[in-house]
C-alpha positions in Angstrom: 0.0 0.0 0.0 2.8 2.5 1.0 4.6 1.7 -2.3 1.5 2.6 -4.3 1.1 5.8 -2.3 4.6 6.9 -3.0 4.9 5.8 -6.6 1.5 7.5 -7.5 2.9 10.8 -6.3 6.4 11.0 -7.9 6.8 12.0 -11.5 9.6 12.4 -14.0 9.0 16.1 -14.4 8.4 17.3 -10.8 10.0 17.7 -7.4 8.1 15.8 -4.8 8.6 16.2 -1.0 7.2 14.0 1.6 7.1 15.9 4.9 5.6 16.1 8.4 3.8 19.3 9.3 5.6 19.8 12.6 9.1 19.2 11.2 11.4 22.3 11.0 13.7 20.5 8.5 10.7 19.9 6.2 9.7 23.6 6.4 13.2 24.6 5.5 13.3 22.3 2.5 10.0 23.6 1.2 11.1 27.2 1.7 14.4 26.5 -0.1 12.6 25.1 -3.1 9.9 27.8 -3.2 12.7 30.2 -4.2 12.7 28.6 -7.7 10.3 29.5 -10.5 8.6 26.2 -10.9 6.1 25.4 -13.7 2.6 24.9 -12.3 2.3 21.6 -10.5 6.0 20.8 -10.6 6.6 21.2 -6.9 4.4 18.9 -4.9 4.4 18.6 -1.1 2.7 15.7 0.7 2.2 15.6 4.4 2.8 12.0 5.7 2.1 12.8 9.4 0.8 9.5 10.9 1.7 7.4 7.9 4.4 5.3 9.5 4.1 2.7 6.7 5.3 5.2 4.2 8.3 6.0 6.4 8.9 2.2 6.7 8.8 2.0 2.9 11.3 4.8 2.6 13.6 2.9 5.0 13.4 -0.1 2.7 13.9 1.8 -0.5 16.2 4.7 0.4 17.9 3.5 3.6 16.4 6.3 5.6 12.9 6.9 7.1 13.5 10.5 8.2 11.7 13.4 6.6 11.8 15.3 4.4 12.3 12.8 1.6 13.0 14.9 -1.5 12.6 13.4 -5.0 13.8 15.2 -8.1 12.0 13.4 -10.8 11.9 9.8 -9.7 15.3 10.0 -8.0 15.4 10.4 -4.2 18.2 12.8 -3.3 17.6 12.4 0.4 16.7 15.0 3.0 17.3 18.7 3.8 21.1 18.3 4.3 21.3 16.5 0.9 19.2 19.2 -0.7 21.5 21.8 0.7 24.6 19.9 -0.5 23.4 19.9 -4.1 22.1 23.5 -4.0 24.8 24.7 -6.4 23.6 22.3 -9.1 19.9 22.4 -8.3 19.0 24.8 -11.1 20.5 22.5 -13.6 18.8 19.5 -12.1 15.4 21.2 -12.2 15.9 22.4 -15.8 16.8 18.8 -16.8 13.5 17.5 -15.6 11.6 20.4 -17.1 10.3 21.7 -13.8 11.3 25.4 -14.2 9.7 28.1 -16.2 
């Protein structure tokens, strides 16, 4: 069930974040990405508060169950620290998937 939930939300042409409402790291990741000029619908944020099975699925597939889980296209780049680490090449990555205006 969790695998279908996740796979139905990630797309080749968008950035998808799985977050928890109360998480400051999640808020920081969303704010960081909101600074880019995305095409409509190409930045999607899903609150998985209370969905432990989704976090268990992330543990199995990405090796981490922490949030945020950031997907650029269908590739999970990790969490906030990973997003910050690739910030210098983020514009290129976002253009490559067609997510920017």
